[in-house]
Backbone bond lengths (Angstrom), bond angles and torsions (degrees), N, CA, C in turn:
res aa  C-N    CA-C-N  psi(-1)  N-CA   C-N-CA  omega(-1)  CA-C   N-CA-C  phi
1 M - - - 1.443 - - 1.531 110.35 -
2 A 1.303 114.12 160.08 1.460 120.26 -174.75 1.524 112.02 -78.07
3 S 1.331 115.29 147.08 1.462 120.47 172.62 1.524 108.15 -88.93
4 D 1.325 116.96 171.00 1.470 120.98 -178.01 1.524 112.39 -60.75
5 E 1.338 117.40 -31.40 1.465 120.56 -178.96 1.527 112.37 -76.12
6 E 1.316 117.66 -16.07 1.463 121.64 -174.26 1.526 114.28 -101.23
7 V 1.304 118.72 3.82 1.465 120.44 -175.26 1.525 111.78 -78.40
8 S 1.324 114.41 153.52 1.459 121.94 -178.12 1.535 109.69 -111.40
9 P 1.336 117.51 150.08 1.469 120.26 177.79 1.541 112.95 -83.43
10 I 1.317 118.56 7.55 1.474 122.08 -178.51 1.526 110.21 -55.80
11 E 1.357 115.20 133.98 1.459 120.86 179.16 1.522 113.12 -110.37
12 H 1.319 117.86 -26.71 1.468 122.48 178.88 1.516 108.42 -122.62
13 M 1.335 115.75 124.22 1.456 119.68 178.41 1.529 108.57 -128.92
14 V 1.335 114.80 120.23 1.466 121.85 178.33 1.523 106.88 -123.52
15 I 1.322 115.75 120.84 1.461 121.29 -176.51 1.525 108.71 -117.85
16 F 1.318 116.28 113.74 1.460 121.80 176.12 1.524 108.69 -105.10
17 H 1.301 114.67 66.16 1.456 120.20 -178.90 1.522 108.07 -159.40
18 R 1.308 115.92 151.35 1.460 120.18 177.01 1.521 109.66 -62.15
19 C 1.326 115.78 137.54 1.458 120.30 -175.79 1.528 108.74 -149.89
20 K 1.303 117.06 131.64 1.464 121.25 174.38 1.528 107.90 -74.91
21 L 1.315 116.46 147.60 1.463 120.54 -176.00 1.527 111.65 -59.33
22 D 1.306 118.66 -39.66 1.465 120.23 178.90 1.531 111.58 -67.48
23 Q 1.334 117.26 -32.73 1.466 120.47 175.82 1.527 110.57 -67.93
24 L 1.335 116.07 -40.37 1.461 120.31 177.61 1.528 110.66 -62.14
25 I 1.302 116.71 -42.28 1.468 120.74 179.14 1.526 110.49 -60.67
26 T 1.323 117.25 -45.06 1.465 120.91 178.23 1.524 110.26 -61.66
27 L 1.320 116.98 -45.56 1.461 121.01 -178.73 1.529 111.94 -61.68
28 V 1.316 117.79 -47.86 1.469 119.00 -177.32 1.523 112.65 -72.38
29 S 1.325 117.29 -16.25 1.469 118.50 176.12 1.528 111.55 -64.33
30 Y 1.338 117.16 -18.99 1.467 122.22 178.19 1.532 111.98 -88.28
31 T 1.328 117.62 -2.43 1.474 121.02 -174.65 1.533 111.10 -129.92
32 P 1.308 118.34 66.06 1.469 120.62 -176.58 1.529 114.30 -68.99
33 Q 1.339 117.96 -10.15 1.464 121.25 -179.55 1.528 112.84 -92.72
34 L 1.325 117.43 9.48 1.462 120.41 -177.33 1.524 112.43 -55.90
35 V 1.330 114.13 137.31 1.462 122.17 172.60 1.531 108.61 -109.01
36 L 1.338 115.35 -34.56 1.459 121.83 -178.72 1.519 109.01 -133.56
37 L 1.345 115.56 132.00 1.459 121.68 175.56 1.515 108.23 -132.16
38 Y 1.329 116.13 123.70 1.460 121.45 174.56 1.523 107.77 -132.27
39 C 1.321 115.78 133.90 1.455 120.17 177.87 1.522 109.19 -142.17
40 S 1.331 115.25 126.09 1.461 119.60 176.07 1.522 109.46 -93.55
41 N 1.304 115.15 152.95 1.469 122.21 175.85 1.524 113.73 57.81
42 V 1.314 116.66 52.78 1.462 121.17 175.67 1.527 107.72 -81.60
43 E 1.332 115.27 126.90 1.464 121.32 -177.23 1.518 110.80 -113.30
44 E 1.319 115.42 164.87 1.464 123.60 179.54 1.526 110.52 -51.75
45 A 1.316 116.65 139.59 1.463 121.28 176.95 1.523 109.74 -66.40
46 E 1.325 115.83 143.88 1.461 119.45 178.35 1.521 111.40 -71.97
47 D 1.307 116.30 -35.40 1.462 121.48 178.26 1.520 108.76 -109.55
48 E 1.318 115.31 155.50 1.462 120.02 177.81 1.532 108.75 -63.94
49 L 1.326 115.84 135.73 1.461 119.67 179.11 1.518 109.70 -74.65
50 E 1.313 115.40 142.97 1.461 120.06 178.69 1.520 109.35 -64.96
51 S 1.314 116.90 137.06 1.455 120.25 -177.93 1.525 112.23 -74.45
52 D 1.330 117.07 -20.87 1.464 120.07 -177.47 1.526 112.88 -109.37
53 M 1.333 117.26 16.78 1.472 118.13 -179.20 1.527 108.94 -69.02
54 S 1.299 115.42 142.97 1.452 120.45 179.58 1.520 108.27 -148.29
55 M 1.328 115.13 127.12 1.457 120.98 178.64 1.526 106.58 -124.36
56 T 1.299 116.99 123.78 1.455 119.69 -178.14 1.518 110.60 -92.36
57 F 1.301 115.25 117.41 1.462 123.07 176.94 1.523 107.04 -121.59
58 A 1.306 116.15 83.79 1.459 121.57 -175.02 1.520 112.92 -63.63
59 N 1.348 117.75 -19.58 1.468 121.31 -175.98 1.525 114.09 -108.45
60 L 1.317 118.44 -6.41 1.461 121.26 -174.31 1.533 110.50 -69.63
61 K 1.338 114.86 109.48 1.470 121.33 -177.17 1.523 112.30 -108.07
62 H 1.344 117.21 -28.73 1.467 122.19 -175.04 1.526 110.15 -123.41
63 L 1.334 114.98 126.75 1.458 121.18 177.11 1.518 108.73 -129.60
64 G 1.319 116.23 127.23 1.457 121.23 175.94 1.516 109.61 -133.50
65 M 1.331 115.71 135.24 1.453 119.34 -179.02 1.523 110.52 -146.72
66 Q 1.329 115.32 141.04 1.457 121.89 166.75 1.517 105.19 -103.87
67 I 1.306 116.44 122.07 1.453 121.75 -171.25 1.527 110.71 -107.59
68 C 1.327 115.76 127.28 1.466 122.42 178.31 1.527 108.87 -124.92
69 F 1.293 117.32 112.20 1.470 122.30 173.79 1.523 113.64 61.37
70 V 1.309 118.19 34.33 1.462 121.72 174.81 1.531 106.85 -105.57
71 S 1.314 116.74 125.65 1.464 119.56 178.97 1.524 109.28 -64.60
72 F 1.312 115.85 152.38 1.458 119.18 178.51 1.524 110.66 -62.62
73 V 1.317 117.46 -34.05 1.473 121.19 179.27 1.532 110.04 -59.94
74 Q 1.337 117.36 -46.82 1.470 120.00 178.44 1.520 111.22 -65.22
75 F 1.336 116.94 -43.61 1.461 119.89 -179.13 1.523 110.87 -62.51
76 E 1.312 117.12 -44.61 1.460 120.69 179.81 1.527 111.14 -62.00
77 R 1.316 116.59 -42.13 1.471 120.84 178.59 1.530 109.93 -59.79
78 F 1.341 116.47 -43.69 1.468 120.85 177.34 1.525 110.83 -62.64
79 L 1.318 116.46 -49.29 1.460 121.39 -177.25 1.529 111.86 -59.37
80 L 1.314 116.34 -45.04 1.458 120.03 -178.80 1.526 112.36 -73.20
81 S 1.326 117.61 -22.30 1.466 120.17 179.47 1.526 112.67 -75.06
82 L 1.334 117.10 -16.02 1.466 120.19 -175.79 1.526 113.50 -67.32
83 C 1.308 117.63 -28.08 1.471 120.98 -179.96 1.529 110.21 45.81
84 S 1.308 116.29 57.54 1.461 119.69 -175.75 1.530 111.08 -133.59
85 P 1.336 115.44 158.96 1.469 120.99 -179.73 1.537 112.28 -85.87
86 L 1.323 117.33 60.03 1.460 120.85 -176.92 1.520 112.04 -58.39
87 E 1.343 114.46 134.18 1.466 121.25 176.42 1.523 111.10 -112.08
88 V 1.329 117.11 -31.24 1.463 121.95 -178.78 1.521 108.52 -131.48
89 V 1.332 115.90 127.16 1.463 121.51 177.45 1.523 107.72 -128.69
90 N 1.339 115.58 124.51 1.468 122.75 176.37 1.516 107.63 -118.64
91 I 1.327 116.22 116.89 1.455 121.57 -179.43 1.523 108.23 -122.34
92 H 1.314 115.97 123.74 1.467 121.77 175.43 1.523 106.36 -121.09
93 V 1.314 115.04 109.54 1.453 120.77 -179.42 1.524 108.12 -88.18
94 I 1.322 116.92 120.09 1.461 121.19 178.21 1.525 108.94 -87.03
95 Y 1.315 116.42 -60.55 1.464 123.00 175.52 1.521 106.93 -138.85
96 A 1.320 116.73 124.35 1.456 119.96 177.48 1.519 109.42 -169.39
97 D 1.317 115.62 177.63 1.456 119.14 -178.00 1.529 111.44 -73.89
98 E 1.322 115.67 164.29 1.463 121.10 -175.84 1.519 113.16 -74.35
99 N 1.323 118.33 -5.46 1.457 120.38 178.37 1.527 111.96 -63.85
100 Y 1.333 116.85 -18.65 1.467 119.91 177.69 1.524 111.95 -65.96
101 I 1.313 117.84 -21.65 1.470 119.03 -178.67 1.527 111.76 -102.31
102 D 1.316 116.61 22.66 1.460 121.54 175.09 1.533 108.23 -87.79
103 F 1.320 115.38 102.95 1.461 122.16 -177.07 1.524 112.12 -55.15
104 D 1.334 116.72 -42.24 1.465 120.05 -175.88 1.530 112.04 -61.90
105 Q 1.318 117.16 -36.50 1.474 119.60 177.51 1.521 111.02 -64.54
106 W 1.346 116.05 -45.47 1.466 119.78 179.77 1.520 110.68 -63.92
107 E 1.318 117.63 -40.43 1.465 120.14 179.18 1.527 110.56 -61.17
108 R 1.332 116.25 -44.74 1.469 120.48 179.13 1.527 110.67 -61.65
109 I 1.323 117.33 -46.46 1.472 121.00 -178.89 1.526 110.52 -62.00
110 M 1.324 116.61 -48.14 1.464 120.00 -176.32 1.529 112.27 -67.97
111 S 1.313 116.88 -44.15 1.464 118.50 -175.82 1.525 112.77 -73.45
112 H 1.330 118.17 -28.43 1.464 120.21 -178.53 1.527 114.59 -98.13
113 H 1.337 117.49 -24.64 1.460 119.25 -172.44 1.528 114.81 -124.83
114 M 1.329 117.54 -5.95 1.463 120.28 -178.45 1.529 110.62 -133.55
115 P 1.307 117.32 63.37 1.465 119.42 -176.12 1.527 114.11 -66.23
116 L 1.320 118.53 -20.00 1.469 121.33 -177.97 1.525 113.26 -98.00
117 L 1.329 116.68 3.46 1.463 121.03 -176.07 1.530 110.98 -61.85
118 K 1.347 115.31 126.82 1.462 121.81 179.72 1.524 111.13 -109.54
119 K 1.340 116.63 -36.53 1.466 120.83 -177.80 1.521 109.72 -133.82
120 F 1.316 114.52 133.20 1.455 121.53 176.68 1.521 107.04 -130.81
121 H 1.327 115.78 110.99 1.466 121.72 178.76 1.521 106.57 -107.81
122 F 1.323 115.22 128.46 1.452 119.98 -174.41 1.523 109.52 -137.19
123 C 1.312 116.75 128.51 1.460 121.82 178.70 1.521 107.98 -127.80
124 Y 1.316 115.83 123.07 1.458 121.79 178.22 1.521 107.56 -131.02
125 P 1.330 117.99 119.69 1.464 119.60 -175.64 1.519 112.47 -73.38
126 N 1.310 115.49 147.18 1.452 121.91 174.36 1.518 106.74 -125.09
127 F 1.310 116.04 96.47 1.460 120.13 -177.16 1.522 109.67 -78.96
128 I 1.314 116.05 135.23 1.455 122.18 -178.42 1.520 108.43 -117.29
129 E 1.311 115.22 124.62 1.455 120.17 176.73 1.522 109.19 -66.57
130 E 1.303 116.99 147.69 1.454 122.11 -176.33 1.529 112.52 -58.38
131 D 1.325 117.94 -38.61 1.460 121.61 -175.91 1.524 113.98 -93.99
132 S 1.298 118.69 -0.69 1.465 119.87 -175.95 1.521 111.53 -95.76
133 E 1.320 113.63 160.47 1.459 119.63 176.57 1.524 108.83 -81.22
134 I 1.289 115.87 151.43 1.464 120.06 178.31 1.517 108.70 -76.88
135 N 1.306 116.42 123.87 1.454 122.34 177.16 1.524 107.12 -110.79
136 F 1.291 115.99 87.64 1.448 122.44 -173.01 1.517 108.95 -100.43
137 N 1.306 117.94 117.42 1.446 122.63 -177.35 1.530 109.23 -101.90
138 Q 1.325 116.13 88.28 1.462 121.78 -177.82 1.529 111.77 -63.76
139 S 1.324 117.29 -33.94 1.470 119.13 -178.65 1.529 111.06 -64.67
140 L 1.332 117.30 -34.37 1.462 120.74 176.59 1.527 110.61 -64.15
141 I 1.301 116.78 -44.65 1.469 121.38 179.29 1.527 110.70 -67.14
142 N 1.318 117.96 -39.70 1.457 120.93 -179.88 1.518 112.84 -61.50
143 R 1.299 118.25 -28.71 1.470 121.02 178.46 1.526 111.14 -62.77
144 F 1.332 117.10 -27.86 1.457 120.62 179.96 1.526 112.63 -78.81
145 T 1.316 119.10 -4.19 1.452 121.31 176.96 1.522 111.46 -93.33
146 S 1.316 117.50 1.77 1.445 123.19 179.78 1.532 111.13 -67.04
147 T 1.305 116.23 152.28 1.470 120.35 175.16 1.529 111.34 -94.96
148 F 1.341 117.09 -4.77 1.461 123.57 -171.85 1.463 108.16 12.94
């Protein structure tokens, strides 16, 4: 992680490149003044993330990520480590485990750790094989329209 002498005044960071989650964590540790962070193609960390890591981003209001092969456990650990007043979260899951569509987990995270959240955009693909029947679970999707 960055020392006080190594920090950058950058407020908006947009990364259009593949990045491992642990690399992203190291990179943003140098930018504590971030207001907006967007990263496409975030992949599973090579090393296990520290369970007690904490990065204070007092100004981080907007977070956007495209997630590829990152377990929900790693993503949640990253999200909760930000310690920031997020207002807008955009998550686009490309390939990942089904835990991302567990409504109860999102409700717990938002109600306990994101009190200022105003907008939550979430995209999770449902690939359908050409020869299979569509198994569309409307009740699962309807749970995400709750105001909890």
